[in-house]
N, C-alpha and C positions, 0 to 999 in steps of 0.2 A: 801356721808356721810350723815347720818341721822341728821337733824338739830332739836335739841331739846332746843337750847338756847332760852331764852325768852327776851323780850324787856327790862326788868329791868336792864340788864347788860350794856345797852348803855352808862350810865354815869359812872358806877363804873369801866368799863373794858377798855374804849377807851381813856384813858389818854395817850397822845403820846408827846414825847419831841418836843417842839417847835410849838405845834398846839393849843395854847390857848392864851387868854388875861387874865392876872392875875387880872385885875381890874374888871372883870365881876364876880359877885357872884350871884348864883342862889340857892335858897333854894330847896333841894330835895323834890320831891313829892311822898311821900308814901313808900320810900325805903331807908334803911340805911344799908350799906354794913356789919356793925357789927352785924346786925340781921340775916345774911345769914350764910350758912354752918352749919345748925342745924341737917342734916341728910345726908345719903348717896346720895339720889337723887339730892340734891342741889350741892354736890361736883361733881357728874357726869355731871350735866348740865354745871357747870363752865368749866369742862374738855373739853366737846364738843365745848364750846366757844373758848377754847385755840387752839384745832385742827382746828377749822373753819378758822383761819387766814392763815393756810397753803394754802388754795385755792387762796389767793391773791399772792402767790409767782410766778404766771405765768409772772408778770412783771419782776422779777428777771431773768427768764429763757430767755425771749425775749431780755432784755438788755445784758445779757451775750453772747448770740448768735451774735448780731450785733457788739460787741466789738472784736470778733474773726476775724483774717485775712482771714478765710475760708468762711466768709459770708459777703455779702454786705447789707447795710440797706435796700435799695430799696425805694418803695413808689412812690408818684406822680412824673412824669417826669418833671413837670414844676414848681411845688411848694414844699417848705419844709413843708410837711404836718405833719411829725413827727420830728421836728428839734433836739430834744434831742437825738433820736436814730440815726439820720443822722450825727449829729456832733460827737457822740461817735464813730461811724463807721470810721470817719476821724481823730479821736483823737484830735479834736479842741474843746471839750466840756469845759465848764466853770461852776462856781457855779450858773450862771443865767440860765443854762439849767436844768429845773425842771422836769415836767411831770413825766416820769418813775422813775427818781432818787428820787423825793420827795415821790412817792408812796412807793418805796422800803424802804426809810428811816422811813416814818411814819407808814407803815403797819407792818414792822418787830419790831419796838418798840411797837406797839399795841399788837402784839402776845407775846412779851416778858412780857408786863405788865399784860396780861391776865393770863399768867402762874404765875407771881408773886402774883396776887390776890388770887390764891389758896394757894400758898406757905406761904403767910402772915397769913393764917388762918389754916394751916396744923395741928396744935395741938388742934384745938377747939372741934371737935367731932370725936369719934372713931367708927369704924365699920369694919366688915370683908372685906378684899380686899383693905383697904385704902393704905397700903404700895405700892401696885402696881400702884394705881392712882397717888400717889405722884411721883413715879418713872417715869411714863409717862409724868408728868408735868415737871420734870427736863429735860427729853429728849427734850421736846418742847422748853424749854427755851434755851437749847444749840443749837437747830437747828436755831431759830430765831437770837440768838447772832452771830452764825457762819456766817449767811447770812450778817448781818450788818458788821462784821469785814471783810469779803471777799470784800465787796463793798466800805467801808469807813475807814478801818483801825482801829486804837485804839480808838473806839467810847467812848463817855461818858457813864459811868455805875455807878450804885450805889453799893458800895462795903462794905463788912464786913469781920471780921476775925473770923474764927470758927476752934477751935482745932488747932490753930497755922497756919492755912492755909488761904490765902486770897480768898474770894469767892464773887460771885455776891450776893448782898443782897436779901433775900427773902421778899422783900417789893416793893410795887409799886413806880413808879416815878410820883409824883404829879406835877401839873403845877406850884405851887409856889416853888418847889424844883429845877426845871430844870435850873434856872438861876445860881445856885451854883454848879452844877455838873461839874466835871473835867473829861477830857479824861483819859482812862487807860493809864499807863505809856508808853507802847509801844505795837506793834502788838503781839510780842511774849508772852507778859503777857496776852493779850486778849485770845490767844489760850489756855493758861494755865487755865484760868477761865472756858472756855468752857469744857476743859477736866475734870475738877473737877465736873461739872454737870453731864457729861456722866458717870463718875465713881461712882457717887452717884446713878444714875438711874439703872445701869446694874444688881446689885444683886437682885433687886425686879421686874424686868421685866420678863414676861413669855417667853417660847420658841415660843409659838403660841398664837393667839388672836382670839376672836369670830368674830371681824369685821376687814376688810382689812385695814381700815384707822389707826388702833391702832399700836403703836410702840411695837416692840418685843426686846428681848435681843440681837438678831443678828443685828437688825437695829441700836441699840445703839452701838454695837461693830464695825460695819461697819463705822458709822459716827465718832466714836472716832479714828478709824484707819486713816480715811481721815483727820481729824483735825491734828493728829500727822504728817502726810505727809506734810501738810502746815507749821506746826511748825518746821519741819525739815529744812526749809529754813533758819531758825535762829539758830537752835540747832540740829546738825547732830545726836545726841544721840537719838532724838525722832524717827528716822527711825526704830530702833529696836522695840520700842513700837508699831509703826504702824504695823510692821510684825506680832508681837504677836497677836494683836487684829484681824487683817484680816485673819490670818491663822486659828484662832478659828472659824470665820464665815464659812470658807471653810470646816474645819474639822467637823462642825456640821452636814453635809450632809442633810441639810434642802433645799438646792438650787441646781439647775442645769441649764445649758444652754439649751434653746429650739433649736430644729433642724428642718430642712426641711420646711414643710408647716407651722409648729408651729412658726418657726422663721420668715417666711415671713409675718406672721400675728401678730407679737409681738406688733406692734404699732396700730393695729386695736382694735375694741371693744372687740373681742373674745380673744385678747391677753393680756387683763388686768389682773393683779394680778396672773401672771403665775408663774411657778417654778423659774423664773429668778428675781422676784420681791422681793428685800430685803426691800425696803420701797418705796411705791407708793402713791402719793397724789391723792386723789379721787375727781372726779367731776360727777355731775349728771346734766341733763338738765331739771329738773321737776319744777324749779322755775323761772319765767321770770326775766330777767335782764332789767335794764333801764339806759340810759346814765347819769342820775343823780347819780347813785350809782352803778357802774359796779361791785364792790366787794360784793354787797349785794346778788347777786345770788349764787347758788350752782354750777354754771358752770364756764367755762373759755372762754374768747374770743381770747386767744393767737392763736388758729388755723386760725382765720380769717385774721390775719396778713400774713400768710404763703402761701395763695392760689394765683394762677394767677389773675391778675386784670380783673375785668368785662369789657366787656361781655365774659364770658367763663363758661363752665360747661361740665361735662361728667356724666356718669352713677354713678360714685362713689364719686366724689368730687364736691364741690361748688366753685365758684369764691371767691377770697379774695382780699387783698389790696397790694400784691406784695412786701412784706417785707421779711427779713431774707433769702436772695437769696444765695444759694451755689455757690462757685467759680468753674470755669472749672479746675483750678489747683487741687482742692480737688477731683473732679470727676476723674481726670486722675491718682490720687494715687491708685485707686482701679484697680486691675487686672482683666482680664477676669476670670470668674468662681467664683469670690468673691460675695457670696449671699448678702452681705451687701450693695452692690451698688444699687440694685433695691429697697431695704428698705429705703435707705438714700435719694435718689434722684427721683424726678419726672421730666422726660426729655421731654421738649417741644421744643427742639432746631430745630427740623425739622418742627415745626408747629407754629412758633412765630406769624404768622398772626391770630391765633385763639383766641388771647387774646390781651388786651390793654397793650402794652409794657410800663413799668414804668421806674423809675430811676434805674440805675445799672443793667439793665436787662441782664441775662445770658442764659435765656431759661431753667434754672434749678431751681427746687423748693424744699423746705424742706419737703419731703414726710412723714417723721415721724409724723409731726404735721400739715399737711394740713387739711382744713375744710372738714370733711367727712359728707356726707348727712345723714348717719344713726346715726351720733352723735349730730346732730343739735337738740337743746332743744326747749322748748316752748318759745313763744315770737316772736314779729314781727321783731326784730333787731338781727343781727348775733352775739350775745353777750353771748351765753349760751350753748356752746358745752360741751359734756360730756366726752371728751377724758382725761383720767388720765395722769398724768406726772410721768414718771418713774424716780423718784428721785435718788435711788440707785439700780442699776441693778447688778446681779451677775457677768456679764462680767466686769463691772467697778471694782468690788471687786477683781476679779482675776488680773486684770492689775494693780491695786493699790498694791496688795500684791506682784506681781512680782517686781515692782519698789522698794518697801520697802525692799524686800529680797536682791536685788542687793546693796542698799545703806547701808545695815547693815551686809553684809556678808553671807546671807543665801543661801540655795542650791535649792530653788524651783522655781526660777524665770523663767527658761526655760520651765519647765512643765506647768506653769500657762499661759505663753504666747502661747505655742503651743495648749493649750486647746481652747483658744480663736480662734486661727487661724484654727484649725480643724473644728470648727463649721462653720466658714466663707466659707471654701472650700469643706467641706464634707468628708475630708480625711486628712492624715498627709503629703500630698505632699508639703506643705508650711511650714514645721517645720523650726525653726530658724537655720540659718547656719551663721558661723562666717565671711563668705564672704560679708554679709550684712553690716558689720561694728560692732559697739559696741552693746551689748545686751540692754543697757539702751536707746540708740537712737532707737533701734527697738521697744522698748516698748512705747516710746513717739509717734512714728509713728502709732503704733497700736491703741493707744488711740485716736489719731486724726481721724482715720478711724472708729473705733468702736463706738465712742460717738459723731460723727458729728451731729450737729443740736440739741444737747441736753443741750447746755448751759455751758459745762465744759471747752471748748478749751481755752478761754481767760485766765481763772484762772490757767489752767495747765502751760501755757506759763509764767505767772507772777511768780508762786511759784517755777518754775525750772530755773528762771533767763534767759529765752530765748525770752522774749517778745520784748526787744529792737531790736534784730536781725530779728524778724519774722513779726513785725507789723509796717507798714509804718506810720510815724509820731509819734511813741511812744517815749515819753520823760522819760528817766530813773529818778528815785527819784521823780517822779510826777504821771505818769499814772499807776503805779502799783495799785493805788486806785482811786476812783472817787470822785469828789468834793461834799462836803456837800452842799446841796441846799442853795442858798444865803438867801432865805426867812426864812429858819430854823435858820440860823445863826443870822439874824436880830431879829427874834422873841425871841430868847434866849439871845439876847445881847452878843453873843459869837463869833463875827467875829475874834477877836484876839486870842481867846482861843481854838476855835474848827476847824478853817479852815485848810484844808489839804495843805501841802507844794507845791508850784508851781502854785496853783490856786488862 
């Protein structure tokens, strides 16, 4: 992503719920936000700033992976070097477990607030193309809010009523306001708010964009279909809405599954922004990162978590920290001839002496996001890899559409499932057969295999009501969401109002 955001946005955009002391007042130095948004360039700079926060979602992906029963947290064999991740993996996490959870909470609210900064001044200056820019902003706000709701449930939001419909307010959340914010009524209501933003965005989003980081109409439709699937857990009528949106993405003929060598390279640098990319979060390694502000770079250090522990190296990959370790059970789900197995796993079970074995070692590693030498960016620390995150892939769209079709009485579920399987095996020899069991269960298993190591598995189990039976230590009516970090509750004086049940 080209970074054109300038430093003046630092104060105006980074208001985050719970991350301030309201008794500290500092006079602004040379910048007043009401003096901004005077021309197209200033709106575009603010939009780049809103997109920029997507790069911090690697924390979300890492946390989602280790919450899945198919992946162990890993890490140092003798010390809890990432206690939040390791406790989440065991389902013993509490509000005192911060680290990644506080990053998700704070950074997603920062992204939401950056979008709201634009929307607050959306009527100030007119120019050609402004409707599209505002539509992209609504998409981004929906994306950040969806991540917050997935992780924390019915989070606190500033609301307003427009045309008889309750919406997220097009205004920033300022530090002095956070103490009075209330949580949205329930999770279903939160999904409704996200849906309204995406419906607002879609009419003015283009079919294609000049830059790969920009949202398109199909990206918004795919995300809306996904939100409807999640909402379907509370209101089954939403499954039909999900099928409608996802079928439109498929019918657009903009996307196709990659095959053969192209699929084998889907998670390599040359596989970025492929025909399968509905929405992809972009990273580059051109700006060095530092431990003082990991999110300040344009790269990701998520891959560093996924490599075998040092000392280890080969011609393609670097060593890492031995986290997000696939289970042998997941590996065994893949049949011989399934091309996805070699894409999903890096198998060192016959060479475990070649690296330093850490906690939960299985000899298997998350190949999709291992640290690749050709993706290592500038800087002396391994914090700046350029590997994109495939946020919404076409295979995911097909499987979501298949699920929505079954749940709403549609007729396309089998064909969508078989299309994904045909890519995996290279032919139609593994088309769905009723001897496998129910079609819905077959789709659930296919999602587990197709999307392994991409951060979706835990949330799939939660939204389909299977988490308690699949995840050891999972407590119903508690672990469906994560605890809001204790320090955020204390800063906002909201322990009684915001705390998630059971924590």
